[in-house]
N, C-alpha and C positions, 0 to 999 in steps of 0.2 A: 394264163388263168383262164379257165373254163367258165362260162357264165351261168350264174347262178341264178334262177328265177326266185324272186320274192313271192310269198305268197300268204294269204290273208290267213287270221287267225284261227279261222275252222278249217282248215287246212287238217290240225293237229287232231282234230275230232276224225276228219273223215280218213286219215292215216290206220288210227284204232279201227274204224269200220270195216276198213279194207281187208287186216288183217283178220279180222274175225269171220269175213266174207269167206275168204279163201281158206280158210282153215273148213269152212262148214261145204267147202263145194268137195273138198276129198279130206274128210279126217280121219281116215283109218290109215291114209299113207303119209300123209302127214305127221300125224299123232305116233305113227310107227318111229319115223325121222326121231321124235324128242325123247320116245323109248328107251331107244336105242343109245343115244345119249346118256340117260337119265341111267340104264345101265350100266354103261360104262363107268360112272360115277361110283355109283353102288358098290361095283367088282373092286374098284382101287379103294374103297374104304374098307368092305371086307378084308382086303389082304394087308390093308394098314393094322386091324385089327388082329389078325392070324399074325403076322411078321412086321412088329416094329421097326425094322430096320429098313422094310422096304416102304414107309409112310413117305417119304421127300419125294424118294425115285417117282412111288406112284402119281403126288398131289403133281411135281413138277412134267411128268407125261400129258397128266389128264389139263393143266395148266396151258402145255401147248398145242391141246387138242381141240380145245375151247373156240378161238378165231378161225380155225379150219373149219370145225364143224357150225358151226355161225354161218360161214359162209355158204359151206354145202344146203343148209337150211334156207338161205336170202334165192341159193339155186332153182332150189325144190319148188317156192312158191312161184318163181316168176315161171316155170314149167305148167305149173296147176292156172296161173293166170293165162296164159299163153293157148291152152285147151289141151296139154300134153300131159300124161298121168306122173306121177312123181314118185322115186323109185329109193329104195333104201341107199344105192351107189351112189347117191346125191351127198349122202352125208359127209362125203371125203373128195367130192369134187374140188373142193380147192386143193388138192395134189395135184390137178391136171395141171398142164400147160405151166407150170411155174410158178402159180401164186401162191405158193404156201409162203416161203418166205414175205411176200408182201401181206398177205394175211395176218405173219406173226407182228410185224409191225405194231399192232393192235396191243400188244402187251408192253412199248414201252410206255405208252401213256399209265398204266397201272404201275410197272416196276417208279416209274418217277414219281406219282404219288405214294406211294408207299413208303418209298424212303423221304419224301418231303411232310408226311403226317408222324413217321417216325422220329424223324429233326426235331419238328415243333415240339411234339410230346416230349421230348429229352428237355427242351429249352425251357418248358413252359414249369415243368415239374421238376428237374434239376433228376440224379440220380438217384438222394433220399427219398423225392415224392413218391420216384418209378417204384422203391421198395415200398415203401408205405401202399401205395396203390393195391401193389401184388401182395401185403399182408391182407389188407381190407376184405382182398377181392377169395384169398383165400376162407380165410374165417369165416362169410357171408357160406362159401359154398360148403363147408363143413355145418353149418346151422342149416341150411335146405336140405342136406343129406343125411340130418341124425334123426330124421324122422321126425320128432317134437314139434310142438307149436314156439317159432322161433319169438322171444320178448321184442314188442315194437321199440322199448327204451334200448336196449342193445343195440339194435340196427340202426335207430337214429345216432347213438352215440358214435358207432362207427363212421357213417357216414358223414356226419358232422366234423370227424377228424381230418378230413380229405378236403384238398383247396378246392373247393366248389367251382370257384369262380374262374381258375384257369383250368379246371376239366372240361366245363360248359363251352370256354372258347376255344379250345381245341375242339370239341364233337361239331359247332359252329363249322370251324375249319375244315372238320371232315366232308361236311355236307358239302360246301363249295366244291370242295375237290374231287369228289366223285359227280356233283356236276357238270363241273370243268372235263372230266374223264369221258361223261355221259356224250357232252356236245363233241368233243373231237373224235369218238369213234363211231358216231352215229349214221354214216351214209359211208364208213371204210368200206365195209366188205361188198357192197354191191359195184363198188368203184371198181374195184379190185378185179370181181367178179365177171363183171361186164364188159366196163371198159378199159379192162386190163393197165390198169393206172398203178405207177410205180405206190407201193405202201406210204413212203415220207410225202407224197404229193397226194393222196389219198386222203391221207391224216389232215395232211392242212387246209386242200379242200372241203371235208367233212367241216373244222371248224370254222371256216369262212361261211359255210351254207347255213351252219347253226347260228351264227352271229346274224345273217342277213333274215333268219326266220324265228328269232327271238320269240315272238308271240305264240305263231303257232306250236313250237318247241314245247314252252311252257301249258300249252292248253293239252298238247298230248302225254305229256309227265303226269300231271293232274287225273286226268283221266284213266293213264294208265296204272295208277296206284290206286282208285278206286275201283277201275276193273281186275287186277291182282287181287285185291283185298277178298270180294268176292266170288274169285276163284277157288283160294287160298280154304275160306269160310266151307263151300260147298265140299270142295278135296278135303278139309278135315271131317266133315259129316262121312263120308265116305271111307275113310282110314277107323274112323270109329266102330264104322259096323264090320271093317275087315277084322279091328283087335278083338271084337266079340268073335268073328269066329276063327282067328288062327293065331290071334297071340298079337304082342307089340312088334315084332319082326316083320310080319306079314303087313302090319300097318304101316311101318316104316316104308314098306317097300310101294306099296301099293299109293300112299302120299307122294311119294319121291317121283315113281316115273306117270301117276296121274297129272300129276302138277307142271312135269315137263313136257307130256303129251300137247297140254293145252296153252301153257304161256310162250313157250320157242316159238312154237308155228305162229300164232299169234305177233308174236317181238317180230319176227324175221319177215311179215307179211308187212307190216307198219312199216320196219325199214324201206323194205322195197319200193311202197308205196311213196315214200316218203323221197327216195331217190327218184324214184321214175317223174314226180312232179318238179325236183327241184332241177335235175341233170339230164334226164330221158329225153330221147328223141320227141319235139312237140306234131301235134297230130295237123297234118296237113288243111292249110284251111282252103276255102273254095274258091276258085278264080272269080276275080270281079269282074261284072259284067261290060265287056266294050262298048263304046258309043251306038257302034254302028249296029249292036243286038239287042238295043234297047226292043224297039218296035217288035222284034223278034221274039224277045221275051216276052 
């Protein structure tokens, strides 16, 4: 097993600041990579709307592309960090040198988490509870699409008919599951991209490094939530202007592309900074003075 450095809590804030700093050094180049990723997602969504039969295939291909694209983003931010330009081709750098199968290991925790949450929901609510939840959701959807002001008493009666305690317990398990997946996947991509590690080994080492550095991880996720919320607010303001100029479809595209152009490079830069501090080579220390050199010094 590799040596994992234990970092102070302030390192979590430093990762996020590094992500913003790297984006500021090459905003157009790194932002273009996020835009290309966002365009791929929008094209899949458009094809799904035009041909519903292609929706499943498109979503599957986009899920496979996600780990590869993120590995490419991490590669691009390292290029910027080392003074080289980021290129659009870096987005598919994960396909080089046999890295793709190891990057796709990132899908295993997501698949396992989805199956686990689905099983827990069925266990907590049962088939009748799931049917009741579906009926309530469909009725709430009909009320929201009717265009009329919904009666609060009707909504309260619909919500009161659900097993609120078990649903809240399941939502808590969702949060715990997503937190565990985030810890397991946090430094997987840079390990595969830069250390050529096996995907399963990188998954294990990512989880180990996260548990060794729980405090900086907590600081990072809290600050990231605040930062993403602020970015989302600014993006929504820009999207409202786009909606006034070109309609709702233009606003949707602007919001999606702008959000991806900012959030994904920052996240990739933060992950790269975390990997660099936990696993990367240490800076060489200056040689200690020998006794014979003391007077010369």
